[in-house]
N, C-alpha and C positions, 0 to 999 in steps of 0.2 A: 614875134611872137613865142614864147619859151612853152615848153612840154607841159607846163603847170595851167591848170585851171582856176581862176582868181575865185574865190567863193559868191563875191558878188554877182560876176559874170554867170554863174551856174542858175544863182537862184533868179537870175533877171531872164535866162535862156526857159528856165521852168515858167515862169509868168509870161511870157511870148507866147508858148507853147498852152498854158491854161488859156490865153486869150481867144488862142486857133480854134480849141477845142471848144470852147465857150458858145465863139461865134458860131460854127459849125451846129453845134447843138442845139440853139436857138432861133435858128433861120436869117443869121444876120450879118446878111451876103454884102454890107458894106464893110461891116468890124472884119468880116472874113479876110477881106480883101486889103485891109491897113495893116494886117500882118505881117504881109510882105511889103520888100522895096520897092519904089514907083518902077522900075524893069524886072522887078522878080518873076522865076521860074517855078510853076506848077507843073509837075507830070503824074499823072492820075493814077490808079492803079488798072487803067485798061490801056496805059500808053498814051493818051491824050496830053500833049504840052500846050500851054496858055503863059503867057509873058505878059506882063505888064499887067497894073491893078485891074485897069478897065475889060481888060479880058477873063483875070481870076474871077472878077465880081461878076460877069456875064456868065462865066461857069458855073459858080455857086448861085445864082438865081435861077438858073435850068433845074441842078441837082438836088436843091433845096425843096424844091416845088413838086419833086417828084413824091407820088404816094411811099409812106412810111417814112418819110425823112422826122417826123415829129415823133418824140419820144427816143429817140438814138442818144446814147450816152456812151462819151469816148472814154479810153483809158489808156493813160501812156505807162511804159515802165521798162525796168531793166534799160536807162539811158547811159549810151556811151557818148561822152563829150569828148574831143579831142583839137587843139588847134589845127587852124588851116588857114595860110594865109593872115589876114587882119581878121578873122572871126573864127568860129568854132564850127567845126562838124560833127553833127549830132545822130547817133543812131538810136533808134529805139521801135521796140516793141508796141503795138498798140490791137485793142479789141473793141469793137462797138457792141454793147448791151441795146436790143430793142424792149422797151417797155410800153404794154399796152393796158390801159384803164378799163377799156372796155372788158374785156376777158380776163382780167387780172392778171395776166403772163408776162416773162421776162424771158429772153432766149438770147442768146449769145448768136450775133447778127455776122459780126464777121472778125478776121483775126489778121494781122500784118506787120509790117515794116515800115519806119520811114527811115531817108537819109537825108537831112537837109542840111545847109549851109547856113547859119546862122551871122548876120554881120552887125555892127553898131553903126548905125546912122546917127550923128550928133551923139544923142542922150538916150536912145531907143534903139534895142535890139530888135531887128526884123528878119524875115525867113529872105535870104536872097535866090534860094532854092527849095524845092520839095519834091523829094520823089516815092511817091507812093506803092508799096509793093502789096501783092496780098499774100498771105502764107497759108498754103494749103497742100497735099500729098504732092502735088505736079510741082510748086514754086517752091518750095521750102529748099534751102541748100543742104547737100547730103553728103559727107564724108565716106568713105566705105561702102562696102558691097551691097546692093540692095535686095 
């Protein structure tokens, strides 16, 4: 694969990531797992690895059932997409906003980064691996004196 990213691949990867966050933010654990390749790898922000759709779906069932999951809204931004092997390495920043109807509040819940490997299987782009990182004063990379 050359260094250029085809426009149709870039758009399809954006659609894949939208399907991922939509499934996450609507509690669709089956749809969440389907955004991964059958042997895909998810590494959570706590460093816990889940390999394969069944394990990823199990993680999602547990995580989505936690209090405070409903009302989350993910945003991805500043995406870097670079060819790697037969797919693309995608690095992006993310943030999660929590919306509460009960007290009419919105707050920034968390921020971080994702490091993804996206592969095209048949006609479909899927996550072969997703590593989720938190971004805060301890984890953010820093160049120079502190």
